[in-house]
N, C-alpha and C positions, 0 to 999 in steps of 0.2 A: 586414568587420564588420557592413555592413548586412545582409549575408545572414541572416549567423549570428542577429541578433537579429530578423529577420522569423520565423525560424523558432522561435525561443524566447523571443519577447516573451510569450504566454499565460502563459508558466509560470516567470514571476520569483520570486513569492513562493511557489511552490511549492518551487523552487532554494534559497531563503535556509533553508526549513524543513528539507529534504533536509540542507544542508550542515550545520545544528546538530546534527540527529539521528547523521550521520554522526560530527561532531567526539563529540559524547557518548557514543557504543560504541566510537568509536576506542578511547577513555581506561578504557571499561570494566575492560577486562580486564587494565588494564597494573599489575601487582603490585611491581614495584621500588623504587615508592616506598616500601615498608617494607624496601629492602636484599634483594640477591640472594647473598650471603656473596662467595665469592672467584670466583664464578663470570665468564669474560670475556665484556664484552659484546661484542653482532654490532654496535651501532648507538651512537655517541654524538651527540648534537646539543649542542654549548657543554659544559656540566658534567654532562650528561643522560644516564643511558646507557641502553641498550633490551637485553634478552638474549632467548634462543631461544626462551623462553615467551613473551613480547610479541610476538615476529614469527611464532610459530606462531598465537596467537591471533587477530591481526591478520588473518592469513591466514585462518583457520577462518570469522570473519565475512567476510569478502568473498566465501569460495568459497558458504558458505550464501547468501547472498544472488543467487547463480548458480545455484543448485540447479536440476537439472532441464534447463540449455545446457550444448554442449560449450565447455571453455575450456580455454587453455593454461596449466599449475600453474604455469609457471615466470613468465609474465607477471603471472598473478594473484598472486602472491609477490614480485614485485618492486613490483607495484603497493602492496601492506601496508604493503612498506617505507618506498615514496613518502609513505604516507598518514600512518604513524607518526610519520615527519619534519616534514611540512607540519604536523601540528598540534603538534607540539610547537614549530616556530620561531613558529607562531601564538601559543601560549601562555607563550612567552619573551617576545615582544614586547610581549603585554598587561599582562603582571607587571612588566615594565621601566617601562610607565607607570605603575603604581601601580594599575589599574583594580582595585576591588572589588565583589563584590557579597556580599549576605548571607545565613547559615544559610535567615532565613525567604523570602527568596524563593528561594533553591535547592529547598525543601522545598514550594513552593505549586507550582513547575514540576514537579519529582517527582510531585506530585497528578493531573497534568492528562496524565501519561505512561499510555497506553491498557494499556500490559504490568501496570501494578500498578493498574486497574480491574475490579470487578465489579460487572455490572448496571449498568453508570455511573458509579461512585461506588468511589473510593479506597481500597484494602481491604490493611490493614494484616499479614493474613497472606499473603496471595499478594506481597507487596513482601517480606517476609521470606525466604519460601520462593525466591523468585527471587532474592536477592541471598546466602543461603546456596548456592546449587546454583553460583552465581560465587565461593564463599569470599570473599565479602567484607561487609566491617559495613558497618551503616548509616550511621555517619559516615563511614567511607570513601567508600561512593560519593558522599554527600551534597558531599563534598570535588572528587570528581571533576565533580557535577554544575555548582559555582562556578566551576570552571575553564572548564568548557564555556558558563557563561552569560558570564563575562567578555570568552572569545576572539568571543562572539557580539556583544560590544559593538562590539570592533574592527569586525566584518564587514559590520554593520548600518551604524556610519559612515560607511563609504566606500561601502558598495553605496548607502543611501537619500540620498549627497549626491551622485548623479550627475543629470545634467540635459544637456537635449538642446535644442538650436538650432530657429530654423524650416526654417535651410538644411537638417537632418540628418532633421527631418520630411519636409520635401518630397521629400527624397532616398531615404527608406523607401517612401514611398507610388509614388514614380517604380519601383524596385523591384515593391514587392508589388503593384500593380496593372496593371504591364505587361502586355500581351498582344501576340499574335505570330499573324501570319497563316502558313501553313504548307502546303506537299504532303508527302505520302509516299508511299512503297510498300514492304506487306508483305509479305517474305520467307518462307516457309513451310519447315521444316524438311525439306531433300531426305528420299524415301520410299526410293527404289531403290536401294541401295547391296548389291553383292556379297557374297558368306561370306568372310571370311577365311580366309587359307592356314593349314595347322598352323603353321608357322615364324613366322608374323605373330601366331598366338595365342599362343603360347609368349614370342616378345618382349616385347608386349602386357602376359603376366601378368608378367614379369622386370620389366619396367620401373614399373609400378603397382601392386608387392605390397602397399602400403600400404592399398591400396584393398579388398584381401581379406583382412583381417583380423578374426579373431575381438576381440568387447570385451572388455577387462580387466575381472575378476572377482572379488571378495572375499564372503567370510563371514567374522560377525563371531560373536564371544562376546558377553555383555552382561549386566549386573546392573541390574536396576528396581527401585525407589523410588517405591513405591504407594502417597497417602495413604488410597484403598479398603482396602487392604491391611490398611495400620495401622489405619484405623478397626475392621476386624473385629476386632482385638483386641484394642479396650476393651473392657472388662468396665463392664457398668452396672449400678446399685443402682437399686430402685424408687423410692427416695425423693429421689433426684437427678434421675431422670427424670421425676419427678412435678415438682419445683423447676424443671426442665427447661422442662415443659411450660404452666406460669404464666407464666414469661419471652417464651413464645415463642406465647401464648396469639391473639394480632391474626391470625397467619399461617392459625389455623385457625378464624375468624370469619367469617362471609356477613353483610356490612351491609346493614342493616333497606332495603329499596326502597320507597321511596312514589313514587307517581305523582300528578300533582296537576293542577287546572284553576282558571282564574280569572277573574274579574271584574272589570275596573280603573274606576272611578267618579274620573275624575280632576279635580282640583282644580289654581287656577292658581299662580301666584307667591308666595310670602309671606302665606299665609292665603286669600287672595281665593278667594270660594266654597267655602271648604271646608266649610262647615255645610252649603253645598246639596248636595256629593258625598255628605256622609255621608246625608243625608237620602234622596238616590237609593239609596245603596247597603240604607237600611233597607227603602224599598219595595221594590227588588227580591227582597232576602230573603223578603218575605211573598209574594212571586208565584211563589218555587219551593214554596211548597204543590202549587201548581196547573200548574207549567211546567217544562218540562224546562231543567237547569241548561247543558247545551250551547245550546239554541236560546236562551235567556235572552241567554249570551255572545256567542251572534252579532248577535243583536238590539239591548244596551245597551253593548257591552265599548267603553271607549275605548281599549284595547291593541288596534286594528287587525289588528297582523300575527298575535296570536294568535284574536282572535275569529272567523275565517273556517275554525280548527279547533274549535271551540264553547269556546275558552279553556284549550285542551292548554299548560301549560306543560313537559309531559313529566315524566322522571327528576326527583326534588327532590334540591339538592344542597347540603347545608351550607356556607354559607360565600360565596353567590352575593347572597343578598336580604338585608334590612334584619334585624335583632335580632327586632322586632315580626312582622316576617312569617313569620319560620323558628320561632319560638315556639309562632305560631298553628296553623302545621304540624305540628309535634310532637306536639300535644295531640287533634289532628282523629284520630276513627276512620273506617275507610275507608266512605267512600257519605256520612261526614258534612261539611254546611255550617259556615263559619266565620262567626261574627258580624265586622260591619264590621271592617277591620285597617288602621290608618292605617300610610302608608308618606309617602316624599317625592313619590311621584306622587300620591297621593290616598288614597281608601279600595279595599281587595280584599274580594271575597268569595271565599274558599278552599275548594276541595272535594279533600279526598285519593280519588282513579277508584281507586288499585291500591295495596293494602299487604303486602307481605310481610313480616314479623319478621325481625328477624337472629337468626343461628343459629352456635351455637359447638359443633365438633365435640367431642365428648367422649373424654375422655381415653382410654379403651380402645379407640376407634376410629382412633383416628391414632397408635398406642403404638408399632407397627411403622415407620412414617415417622419417628414424632420419636425414636426409637431410633437410628435412621440417621445424621439428624441432629447429634445429642448424641454419636456417634461421631467423626463427622467435623470438628466441633467442638474435639472433645477431642485427635484426632491431629495437628490441625494444626501444632502448636507443637513438637509431637513431630518432624514431617515437617519441618519448619524446621531444625531441629536436625542433624536425620540429613543434610537434603542440605547442609548446609554440612562436617559432617564426612564426606561422600561426596567433594566435592570434594580435602578436605585428604588422605584415605589413600590416593586414584588416584592424584593425584601425586607424594606419595612413596614410592609404591610400583607403579612406573611401565611394569615389568615382569610384572604378573601382575592380575588379578580376586580373589586369595584373599581379600585383607585388605577390599575390596570386600563380598566375599560374605560373609566373617565378620562383619562392621559389620551390615550388613542383616537379617542371617539367612536369607539364601534361596541358592539356585543357580544359577548361569549358565546364560542360554538360547543357542543357538548357530543362527543363520540359515542358510537357504540361501543358495547362492551368486547375487549380483544384481551390475547393472551400475551406471557412473555414473549414468545414465539410468532404471532401472526398476529394482522390488524388489517382493517382495510382505514383508508381516508388518510389522514396524519399517521395513524397508527401502523403504517405500512413500512414509516421509518425508522429501521433500528435505532437510531438515536431515541427518538420520543418514547419507544416502550422501555428500554433501559430507563431512563428519566422518570418513565411510571411508575415505574414499579422499584424505583430507590427509595431507601430508606425515611427519608425526609418527606417525601411527596405521599408517601403511603400514611405517613402519622400524621395529614393534613396539610404542611406547608406547601405554598406555591413553589415551582422549579426554577431553577437558574434560566435565564432567559438561550433558547435552544435555536440556533441557526439553522435553517431547514436546506437551505441553498442560496444561492445572489439573490439577494432582494426579499429576505422572508425571515421573521426570525417570532418565536410564541414564546409565551409561558403559560404553562398549564398548574392544573389542579385537579385530584381526586373529583370524579363525581360520584361514583356509587364502587365501593369493592367487596366484590365475592369470592373470599379464600377457598381453596381448594378442599373439595370434600368426597367423602367417600360414597362410590356408587351403591345401590343397595344391590344384594345377591343377585335377585330375578331380572335386573338388568345387563350382568355383566355373566350370568350362568355359562355362557356357552364360552365366553374367555376364559373363567375360571377351568372349565374340563380341558381347553385346548390348552393350558398352560400347566395344568396338572400333566395331561397327556407327553407335553414334550420333555418336563422334567423325566416321567418314566424311561423314557424314550433314552434323556442325556445319561443316565444313571446304568443302564443295560449299556449303552456304550462305553461309559468310564470303565464298568464292571471288567467286558470283554480287552478292553486294551489294559486293563491291570494285569488278567490272565496270561494273557498272550507276553508282557513285560515280566511277570513273574518266571515264566517258562525260560523266558531267551536268559534271563539273571542266573537261571539255575543250571545252566549249561546246555540248554538247546537249540539251535540253531535258528535264526529269525525263522528262512522258509518252515522249515518243520511245524514251530507255533500256528505261524498262520495259516500252515496247512491244514491244521487242525481244526479250523474253523473255517475251510474252503475260501481264503482270502490271499491274492496272490502279493508277491514280493517286489517291488521297483527298485530299480538301482541306480543312480547318478555318480559318474568317476568326475570328480574335478569339479564338485560345486562351487563356486565364487560368489561372492554377498551379492555380487551385480546381477543374480543370473535369474533368469524368467520363467525357468522350470517349475517351479513352486512359488507360494505368496508369498508377499517379503516378509511377512509377520513369521510364517514357517521356518522361512531363510535364518531371518535372526535367530529364533530360538535353537536352531542345530548348530551356529557360531558361538552363540551361548553357551552351549552342553560343554560338557569338558572334555579333555582329549582323551582317546581310548588309551588304555594300559596295555602290556605286552602281552598279556593272559586274555584279556576281555575286551570288547568294543563296549564304546561309552554308549548307555540306552538313556533314551529318553522319552516321555509322551506329551505329545502339542496338540492344541487345538485348532481344530480346523477351522477357518475362517469359514469355511462354504456349509458349515455343519460336521458334527463326528469329530474323531481323534485320530493322529496318526501314532504309529509308535515306530520310533527312529534310531537308527544305529550308527553309531557314528563310526566307522570303520579305521579310517587312516586320514593324517592330518599332514598337507604340506605347505612349510613358510612359507611365505611370498617372499618375492625379492622387486626388484624397481625394475618395470616392465620397458621395455624399447619404446613405448611410444610416450612413456613417462620419462625419459631420460632428459627430453628437449625441453619439458617444464620444468627441472626440477629445479632452480634456482624460484621460481615462482612459490611451488609447493615446499620451499623448505622456509620462505616467509610468512605463507601463509600459517604453516605449523607455528613456527616463531611470536606470529602474531596470536596463534590461539594460547598459547604460552603465556603469551602479557596479559591474555583478558583474564584467563587465570588466574594470577597472580594478581591484576587489580580488583577482582572478586575477595581475593584473599585479603588484601589491604582493608577493603571497603570495611570486611566483616570485622579486621583488627580496630578499626578506627570506632567501629559501632559498640564494639566492646567496651573500649577504654573512654568510651563518651559519656558524661552525666546526664541520663535519659531517664524520663519518668513518664508511664502512661497511666490515667485515671480513667473510670468510668465516669459514663456521660453523666450520671447522674450523683457524681460527688460534688 
């Protein structure tokens, strides 16, 4: 437990957020709250049923998160099923305890989700478009968010109730800050390996045929709903465009630019010396007839910071200074100096040193840009509507894209063949490849709508599918020889490592055992878990090794990530303690360890709830 905490303690809060989001989007595609007709459920949790569509969507969501990585489809599918079950178990537990959250709280949370934001703000059109692409209403989505939030109440209640005793803190640091003294010998991969015979080549090829397979490939047909294409079809009337220009005029306006300098004549608190400050300001203004403003500011200004720059305050920004100051600035022409201007600090003489008037781009100059913006704004509602209908017709007509092409008024596009890892065009997108290789799509169904980015949604289906196949021996002969030789080299290296370990175990010092094979021994005193002297994998293996006994060191053989082996001897272990640099952060570390314990407790509670629940999982063909 303590080792797990050590590895995860820095990311507890991140884990909480990830669990919430995974709960949230695990609920995203659940459609059968509205009923699934007479279709037989695949999973039942209490009186709640899940259908093939639910399982497929949960699988696709997990597969998309693993896009670009090799993964076992069956394993991921089982994980998706387990996630559906665990989410539902937790939800039912929360509902049984009558936990509630308001619609307003759900909407506030939705507004914080980056999926629905544009330029850092909640964008209703994007929100509607994304929901439509999933075939979901706003009310339905809010209901799912409310479920997720009450589930989070349970989670936070358990996780944040975790605590750590002083003994547990001490035990944590004993492990975390432990150091080890080691000796080790590095054994490189053997190089002198004889060429295999023809019989050996054939035998190796037959034994490891799976290593010499072509990658599975598919090509897909797809239809695309594009906001840009819809926008181009919007007919724009001149009067409408001019009205839109007036609404958006601020976007085509360059604000006035004023750069100012000042001389401050400070006065004391509660009006003391105000008149003296005013007199000084008037006298200084008279001197400006013969003296440069910047020079006088350097000499007289009580604002010592700007005085060094001749009183330069930089660009004037409305809302920073007092109203009287801002009013005076607004009335000055370039090069003009104000009369003394009162403020809470005293009196100012203000000069405008640079003035560039604000400009509004004329209608004709921005007409082309304005037309595109107007068309896009008008097309967004239609896009949201079509996105929702696209999801419906694709699901209702799973064996063809004909209904989808008719709805959108577009033809299908066919991609070139691509693999699970790489592709061109839309197949360069990880989400597309994950969906294309999902079980349902490979079996011939249309995909769920896939959001490709702002303003683009596609639905795809398989055009052709080439399963992985074994290459002929003549085509991979050199690969087989290389693999066989590498295996033999590794075998020789393993044998040598085993010989050295056996010799040391029999009582010979590591230095002598290594010298018998003309190999040097290296030593590291006080190796820590964070050490960069060795590869992280090697350091982890050394700290997993048993502590040395009084009469003999702890000996391990470790795979070297660079190739070959390491025979390492753990000579001494020094228990860790709280470092001086950590003492200042001890409260934070204590809280993080407590949260790690709380997270572990939450997992235990969830496991127990699942064990107590009435759960049935059926095969798809039942």
